[in-house]
C-alpha positions in Angstrom: -62.0 63.5 24.5 -61.6 67.0 22.9 -59.5 70.0 24.0 -61.2 72.9 25.8 -61.7 76.0 23.7 -59.4 78.8 24.5 -61.2 81.6 26.4 -60.1 85.3 26.3 -58.5 86.7 29.5 -60.6 89.4 30.9 -58.7 92.8 30.8 -58.9 92.9 34.8 -57.0 89.5 34.8 -54.3 90.9 32.5 -54.0 94.2 34.5 -53.8 92.2 37.8 -51.1 89.9 36.3 -48.9 92.8 35.1 -49.4 94.5 38.5 -48.4 91.5 40.5 -45.3 90.8 38.2 -44.1 94.5 38.4 -44.0 94.0 42.2 -42.1 90.7 42.4 -38.5 91.2 43.0 -36.1 90.0 40.3 -33.8 87.4 41.9 -31.7 84.5 40.6 -32.4 80.9 41.4 -29.2 80.4 43.4 -30.0 83.5 45.7 -33.4 81.9 46.4 -31.9 78.5 47.0 -29.2 80.0 49.5 -31.8 82.1 51.4 -33.9 78.9 51.8 -30.7 77.1 52.9 -29.9 79.9 55.5 -33.5 79.7 56.8 -33.9 76.0 57.0 -30.3 74.7 57.4 -31.1 71.9 54.9 -27.5 71.9 53.5 -26.3 70.6 56.9 -28.2 67.4 56.1 -25.9 66.5 53.3 -22.7 64.6 54.0 -19.8 63.0 52.2 -20.5 59.4 51.0 -17.9 58.3 53.5 -20.1 59.8 56.3 -17.2 61.6 57.8 -18.0 65.1 59.0 -17.3 67.7 56.5 -14.7 70.3 57.2 -15.8 72.5 54.5 -16.5 75.9 55.8 -19.0 77.1 52.9 -20.7 73.8 52.7 -24.2 75.4 52.1 -22.8 77.3 49.1 -21.2 74.2 47.6 -24.3 72.1 48.2 -26.5 74.7 46.5 -24.1 75.1 43.7 -24.2 71.2 43.0 -28.0 71.1 43.5 -28.5 73.7 40.8 -26.0 72.3 38.5 -27.7 68.9 38.8 -31.1 70.0 38.7 -30.7 72.3 35.7 -28.6 69.8 34.0 -26.0 72.5 33.3 -22.9 71.3 34.9 -20.8 73.1 37.3 -18.9 75.3 34.9 -21.5 78.2 34.6 -21.7 78.3 38.3 -18.1 78.4 39.4 -17.1 81.7 40.9 -13.7 82.1 41.9 -14.6 85.2 44.1 -17.1 83.1 46.2 -15.9 80.7 48.6 -17.6 77.3 48.2 -18.3 78.0 44.6 -14.7 78.2 43.4 -13.4 75.5 41.2 -11.0 74.4 43.8 -13.7 73.8 46.4 -13.4 70.2 47.8 -17.3 69.6 47.3 -17.4 70.8 43.8 -14.4 68.7 42.8 -16.4 65.6 43.7 -20.2 65.2 43.9 -20.2 62.4 46.4 -22.7 63.9 48.6 -25.9 62.2 50.0 -28.8 63.4 52.2 -29.3 62.1 55.6 
């Protein structure tokens, strides 16, 4: 089986792509994940492995921080923000990644 020959993109496609890209807002991945968490409440489905109810007030932020760190394989260090509750280094969730989904 051979590969397909590369076809030139028509100028109209190039213009359309540029027009669409110019209209898309520039947002960071954490912002998108936090918005999805706010709309769907998926972060509330995560619990501590001990299955006790969490008393962390900013659980959604902490869960999103851990998810991004793990998914991107960058660790927590680049995501720790001392000015953001739930993303501070002393956050109980960030100190341990012992969460599981229900």
